[in-house]
C-alpha positions as CSV (number, residue, x, y, z in Angstrom):
1,M,-15.1,-18.0,-6.3
2,A,-18.7,-18.3,-7.0
3,S,-20.2,-16.1,-9.7
4,S,-23.6,-15.4,-10.3
5,G,-24.0,-12.8,-13.2
6,H,-22.6,-9.4,-12.0
7,S,-21.5,-10.6,-8.7
8,S,-19.0,-12.9,-7.2
9,A,-18.4,-14.4,-3.9
10,L,-14.7,-13.6,-2.7
11,S,-12.4,-15.1,-0.1
12,V,-9.5,-12.6,0.8
13,T,-7.3,-12.2,3.5
14,V,-6.6,-8.5,4.4
15,N,-4.1,-7.6,7.1
16,G,-4.2,-11.2,8.3
17,R,-7.9,-11.4,8.7
18,R,-10.1,-13.5,6.6
19,H,-13.0,-11.9,4.7
20,Q,-15.8,-13.6,2.6
21,V,-17.8,-11.2,1.0
22,T,-20.0,-10.9,-2.2
23,I,-19.2,-8.1,-4.6
24,D,-20.1,-6.5,-7.7
25,N,-17.5,-8.0,-10.4
26,R,-16.4,-4.4,-11.3
27,T,-15.4,-3.6,-7.8
28,S,-11.9,-2.5,-7.5
29,L,-9.6,-3.6,-4.6
30,L,-9.6,0.1,-3.5
31,D,-13.3,0.4,-3.0
32,L,-13.5,-3.1,-1.4
33,L,-11.0,-2.0,1.3
34,R,-12.3,1.5,1.8
35,E,-16.1,0.8,1.5
36,R,-16.6,-2.6,2.4
37,L,-13.8,-3.5,4.9
38,A,-13.9,0.0,6.5
39,L,-9.9,0.4,5.9
40,P,-9.6,3.9,4.9
41,G,-5.9,4.4,4.9
42,T,-5.5,3.5,1.4
43,K,-6.3,6.7,-0.5
44,K,-8.1,7.3,-3.4
45,G,-6.0,9.9,-5.3
46,C,-6.3,9.9,-9.1
47,D,-8.2,6.7,-9.4
48,Q,-6.4,6.1,-12.9
49,G,-3.2,4.4,-11.3
50,A,-1.0,7.4,-11.8
51,C,-0.1,8.9,-8.3
52,G,0.4,5.7,-6.1
53,A,-1.9,7.1,-3.1
54,C,-3.7,3.7,-3.2
55,T,-0.5,1.5,-3.1
56,V,-1.0,-1.8,-1.2
57,L,0.7,-5.1,-1.2
58,V,-1.0,-8.2,-2.8
59,D,0.8,-11.5,-1.9
60,G,4.0,-9.1,-1.1
61,R,3.9,-7.5,-4.4
62,R,2.9,-3.8,-4.5
63,V,-0.3,-2.9,-6.7
64,N,-2.3,0.1,-7.4
65,A,-5.4,-0.8,-5.8
66,C,-7.5,1.7,-7.9
67,L,-6.6,-0.4,-11.0
68,T,-7.0,-3.8,-9.4
69,L,-10.3,-5.7,-9.7
70,A,-11.0,-7.2,-6.2
71,V,-12.2,-10.4,-7.9
72,R,-8.6,-10.8,-9.1
73,C,-7.5,-11.2,-5.2
74,Q,-9.4,-14.5,-4.7
75,D,-7.4,-16.3,-1.9
76,A,-4.8,-13.4,-1.8
77,E,-2.9,-11.9,1.3
78,V,-3.5,-8.1,1.2
79,T,-1.6,-5.9,3.5
80,T,-2.6,-2.1,3.9
81,I,-1.2,0.8,5.8
82,E,-3.2,-0.4,8.6
83,G,-1.6,-3.9,8.6
84,L,2.0,-2.6,8.9
85,A,1.8,-1.9,12.8
86,S,2.3,-4.8,15.1
87,D,-0.7,-6.2,17.0
88,D,0.4,-4.2,20.1
89,G,0.4,-1.0,18.1
90,E,4.2,-0.6,17.7
91,L,4.9,1.3,14.4
92,H,6.5,-0.6,11.4
93,A,10.2,0.3,11.0
94,L,9.4,2.4,7.9
95,Q,6.6,4.0,9.6
96,R,8.9,5.0,12.4
97,T,11.7,6.2,10.0
98,F,8.9,8.4,8.1
99,V,8.1,10.0,11.5
100,E,11.9,10.4,12.3
101,Q,12.4,12.1,9.1
102,D,9.5,14.2,9.0
103,A,8.9,12.7,5.4
104,F,5.2,13.9,5.1
105,Q,3.4,17.3,5.0
106,C,-0.1,17.1,4.4
107,G,0.2,13.2,4.8
108,Y,-2.4,12.2,1.7
109,C,0.2,10.2,-0.1
110,T,1.9,8.8,3.0
111,P,0.2,5.4,3.2
112,G,1.1,4.6,-0.5
113,Q,4.5,6.0,-0.1
114,I,5.1,3.7,2.8
115,M,3.6,0.8,1.2
116,S,5.6,1.4,-1.9
117,G,8.8,2.0,0.3
118,V,8.2,-1.5,2.1
119,A,8.2,-3.2,-1.0
120,C,11.0,-1.2,-2.6
121,I,13.3,-2.3,0.5
122,R,12.1,-6.0,0.3
123,E,12.8,-6.1,-3.4
124,G,16.3,-4.7,-2.9
125,H,16.1,-1.6,-4.6
126,T,17.8,0.7,-2.1
127,G,21.4,0.5,-3.6
128,S,21.4,4.4,-4.1
129,R,19.3,7.5,-3.8
130,E,18.9,7.3,-7.4
131,E,17.6,3.6,-7.4
132,I,15.1,4.6,-4.4
133,R,13.9,7.6,-6.3
134,E,13.5,5.5,-9.6
135,W,11.5,2.6,-7.9
136,M,9.4,5.0,-6.1
137,S,8.6,7.1,-9.2
138,G,5.1,5.8,-9.2
139,N,4.2,7.7,-6.1
140,L,3.6,11.2,-6.3
141,C,3.7,13.7,-3.6
142,R,2.1,17.3,-4.3
143,C,3.9,18.8,-1.2
144,G,7.2,17.9,-2.4
145,C,8.6,15.8,0.6
146,Y,10.6,13.8,-1.7
147,V,14.1,14.2,-0.3
148,K,12.8,13.2,3.2
149,I,10.8,10.1,1.7
150,V,14.0,9.1,0.2
151,N,15.8,9.6,3.4
152,A,13.4,7.4,5.5
153,I,13.5,4.8,3.0
154,A,17.2,5.0,2.9
155,Q,17.5,4.9,6.7
156,A,15.1,1.9,7.1
157,A,17.1,-0.1,4.4
158,R,20.5,0.6,6.1
159,A,18.9,-0.5,9.4
160,G,17.9,-3.9,7.7
161,R,14.3,-2.9,8.6
162,S,11.4,-4.0,6.1
């Protein structure tokens, strides 16, 4: 990554597509995704890492995009909510269970909930409803859809889908 003063050249793969951009070194991953790469699915909630609305996967690990400097993602693989569905438009298994369980109301937190849920399943933290709740505790839902969110994650985990 080339750097000149306050900006750097960044090469990052987002949802399977390689991007080469020059960014201000202070740019968050969230702002890069939303403002520069036109991927609005990742939501800006608190902008302090407390709500989880901005959760994305970086090299398979969940991160709060609002707290992650984009320059730290040099050569990384980033997956956003837009990257979960297959190329033919088929929803990811957890997206489908969110629909089946009606696990959203206003929908603002849903992208972060789903991305964190995908990680929760992949990490093997779905042994019980309590375990799911604990590992999803960094994602807040002001509408209170927690029971349905846990149901969706448990259903996808039981079906072996992640």
